[in-house]
C-alpha positions in Angstrom: -63.4 22.3 -73.8 -61.8 21.0 -71.0 -63.9 20.3 -67.7 -63.1 22.4 -64.7 -61.0 20.4 -62.2 -62.7 19.3 -58.9 -61.4 20.2 -55.4 -59.9 16.9 -54.9 -58.0 16.9 -58.2 -56.8 20.5 -57.2 -55.6 19.4 -53.9 -54.0 16.5 -55.0 -52.2 18.1 -57.8 -50.9 20.8 -55.3 -49.6 18.0 -53.1 -48.0 16.2 -56.0 -46.3 19.6 -57.2 -45.0 20.1 -53.7 -43.5 16.6 -53.5 -42.1 16.7 -56.9 -40.3 19.9 -56.3 -38.7 18.5 -53.1 -37.8 15.3 -54.9 -36.0 17.2 -57.9 -34.4 19.7 -55.5 -33.1 16.8 -53.4 -31.6 15.2 -56.6 -29.5 18.6 -56.8 -28.4 20.8 -59.7 -25.4 18.5 -60.4 -27.6 15.9 -61.6 -29.1 18.1 -64.1 -25.8 19.5 -65.6 -26.1 22.6 -63.4 -29.4 23.5 -64.6 -32.3 24.7 -62.2 -35.5 22.8 -62.5 -38.6 24.3 -61.2 -42.1 22.2 -61.1 -44.4 25.2 -62.3 -47.5 23.2 -62.8 -49.2 19.8 -62.1 -52.5 18.8 -63.7 -53.9 15.7 -62.7 -56.4 13.6 -64.6 -60.1 12.9 -63.2 -59.2 9.5 -62.2 -56.1 10.8 -60.6 -53.9 8.4 -62.6 -51.9 10.7 -64.6 -50.0 13.7 -63.3 -49.0 16.2 -66.3 -45.9 18.0 -64.9 -44.9 21.2 -66.2 -41.1 22.0 -65.4 -39.2 25.4 -66.2 -35.5 25.0 -66.7 -32.9 27.7 -66.6 -31.0 28.2 -68.4 -33.3 27.2 -71.2 -30.4 25.9 -73.5 -30.1 23.1 -71.3 -33.9 22.2 -71.6 -33.7 19.3 -73.8 -30.9 17.8 -72.1 -32.7 18.0 -68.8 -36.0 16.8 -69.8 -34.1 13.7 -71.2 -32.8 13.1 -67.8 -36.3 13.6 -66.1 -37.7 11.2 -68.8 -34.9 8.6 -67.9 -35.5 9.1 -64.2 -39.1 8.8 -64.2 -39.6 5.4 -62.8 -37.1 6.3 -59.8 -39.0 9.8 -59.3 -42.3 7.9 -59.3 -41.1 5.5 -57.0 -40.1 8.4 -54.5 -43.3 10.0 -55.1 -45.2 6.8 -54.1 -43.3 6.7 -50.9 -44.4 10.2 -50.0 -48.0 9.8 -51.1 -48.8 6.4 -50.0 -50.7 7.3 -47.1 -53.2 9.7 -49.2 -53.4 7.9 -52.5 -54.4 4.4 -53.3 -52.5 4.8 -56.7 -49.5 6.7 -57.5 -50.1 8.7 -60.7 -47.9 8.2 -63.7 -45.8 11.4 -64.3 -45.6 12.9 -67.7 -43.1 15.6 -67.9 -43.6 18.5 -70.2 -41.6 21.8 -70.8 -43.1 25.1 -69.4 -42.0 27.6 -71.8 -43.6 30.5 -70.2 -40.5 32.1 -69.1 -38.7 31.8 -72.6 -42.1 33.5 -73.8 -42.2 36.0 -71.3 -38.6 36.7 -72.1 -39.3 37.0 -75.8 -41.8 39.4 -75.1 -39.3 41.5 -72.9 -36.8 41.6 -75.9 -39.5 42.8 -78.3 -40.5 45.5 -75.8 -37.0 46.8 -75.5 -36.6 47.5 -79.4 
């Protein structure tokens, strides 16, 4: 059973989600092969050292390619995040990117309902 996130964790996670969304948007769609990347959720560890970052990628056919690009640029993205949150956080959390497949799941359900 997962422990309920504290208010501080939730606030930090929201701030990191907002900042990561801006960082990724500033890189532009061209960097990600024309795919649209959305930060759908951030979950932060209790010690605020790891940020599990869930991203939605459209079109989903480019998902693996974009995930590879995000992981290759992880250091650069974390550095940019560090510059943005330096005043609020003592340590910049490690970023772990995960694919949020809820859009694909919703599309699959939609297709099944059409039959």
